[in-house]
C-alpha angles and dihedrals in degrees: 000000000000155000128332115265138159108295105173090122092067090074089072088056098050097109092044095056094119112139124210135193114276116281092228123097114265109254116228094216126072098191115096112258117234100227120209116180116239087204118027108253116234111257124197119190111221117225114212112271097320101100133290134244104233121209121241126246124239112239113235095023135094104254122213124184131186129200114208127197091211141016117310089234099047094127092241142038100003095040091054088052093046093053089049088055092051089048086061091055094048097045110032115064123240098013131143119199134198137168140194118208138201093027114163121227119251130036095355092055092050091057091048092052090046092049094050091050092051089052089059106252109165099206126029126189119198111194108194133072093236093057089072102089094044092048090050091055095044091046088060091055097048108040092171093061123080116226122193117190119201118225102349134115107241139094136159089199093228111066103345120070141166129230132191140142140219100266087157086079093064096036089056089053092047088049089057093052093044091050092051091047095052090045093052091048092051095242111103095191126114132178134210121202101204126190114207128356096248125130093262096058093044092047092052091048091052091049088054092052095045089052092046094054089055090068105020113031090179096053124112132202125216123198135212122189113213100176095220138085099208123024113123092194096049092043091054092046091050094046091049088051092055095047090047091053088059108272114149094194126027128196123201130212094189135090109262135064089242093122094062093044090054090045088053091055094047099044093245137102135273134190113210129197150218108017125056090225093060093083096073105130128070092246091064109097095191142314127234101218146179131240101196101165104085090041091051092045092051091053093048091052093051091048090050089050091047092237102107116111113192120221136118104327113185117169131195133212096277089076089068089235093117128066143181111212115240093021105066124091112293096012130120122219119251120254093252091056102041094074097045120118106292090226089061093049089049090049092051094047093045091051093044089052089052092050093050088049092051092245097112115043139171087274089059089053089056101044121121158294087073124151126188123236092266094059098259121136110247095174129008120224112296098010117116133204116246126225094264088057091056095048108037150068118215096242090067087072093236119151100254112181088221122049097234096046104194095332098115139076119234125246109283096036107117097194129091122230117256115268091247092061 
């Protein structure tokens, strides 16, 4: 998912942008596992740009390393990935795991990936968008190491692959709940704290708006760009700015639960993200979240067996790797959801059930009629976006089915896109 980097190399991959189902085994459970390591994983704190202490491999074991953009216990994005890493250790025999946290994107991360490869790690996960270019370079230097990049747009189809899931499914459902909450409160204004102006963040914002309009046609969605994935202070300030500007419910695209904490202080509502445990205060309506463990374990098993072929792996909700807090098996709805219109709750539950059964996918979220916030028709009735439309910007030369790709805001969003989009 993560930060803007040079992506000129993607043009060479234009005709190969064919996405497959994730290589991991499909988990049966949809509730997020609470992972506890049987052996403590090796953690190395990453100093900023001065060099890194790289963990050692364990001879005779399959060694897996993970590079995190933030702290492993951030209450969001990095914590969800960390628990997925621990899941590998607990469910795949003879595996040693290690992680390095707080690694900046750019040159520092390239050195970290190179050093892990030199140590002899067999499988390396990089969990931020801006790790893509560094991983691509290092993968070319270490053909016997498998590299999996989270949320980016690159693959060499040999030892460097891309992994992402259709979080737009869960954001759409959360938008339905938030719209209903705002309508019930008599304040039809929502907010979205976005990170970087990349297709992913615009796609998720549009999914929120499309869901919002299902339950509150009069609702609007404001946007604040914060240009960071993990900064608790900036996240709190941006959330407060949206609430103070009138928003009744605020979503976050960043890594911490700050938006719900601010909502609690202001007597409003927040929607957290990434990790099921992020929705811990009463002011949190719900949290679209990831369950990476079974996906990661499936990849590790295939890499060990020599059968994993990296590419563009993009999974949907039927894998069980996506969740909506309060609506999955064994979970209780949050206070701000319990008293919503029963018809809204039933609609969310029914749509979620279809998603988990593979009957409603990301392409159904983005099926017309869809207009942008300037009144232009993005999709006529019955037409759906394709994967390249979700992932790309037109200047990359990719064959989008619509001229604007994902360079538009949906109807109801009051913000303009940044000038550099």
